Phi, psi and omega in degrees: 000322180298324181297315179298318181292322179295317179295317180292322175297323179294319178294318176297320177299318179297318180292319179295320179296318178296323179291323176295320181290324178294323179293319182287318187273321186252342186077021183268133175239156174295145181306331180293328189264352189293330182284325186267338186276130180259330180235104190289318185294319178295322177295320177298321177293321177296322177290325175294322178291321177294321178294325175294317178297316177297319176297319175301314177297319177296319181291324178292319179293325182280320187267325187284335174287337185272339181289144185290305185238097177237150178279139182297333179292329178304313181294318181295312181292331176292319179294316179295324175295321176295317182294319177300323177288323178294317179294320177300315177297323179292324174296321175297317177296320176295320177292334177288345179266355179278144178291151179284149179280141179275138176281142179256135178088189182272358179090351176261133180289150178264124182260000000 
């Protein structure tokens, strides 16, 4: 069962990563996200970080079970690291949907 979850996680990571690269290089977003995203590059970076976290979890799920003598902590810390990357990417994606703050005044300080 772990192999199936690892392969599916790797495929989802690949799809999210391709979408993040498209957002960074071309400014292209999925049609579902076009209305809510205000900063496309930040959204692309968030998708890449999430894809890295999913790929890290998939790699930990696929490789650590196959090793003959692995420490149980390696798998736990690998999973925690992947989850931290996924949450960090989610924060970047959420920040990309916030409207930009408007500057007040002309931008020069009054002395």
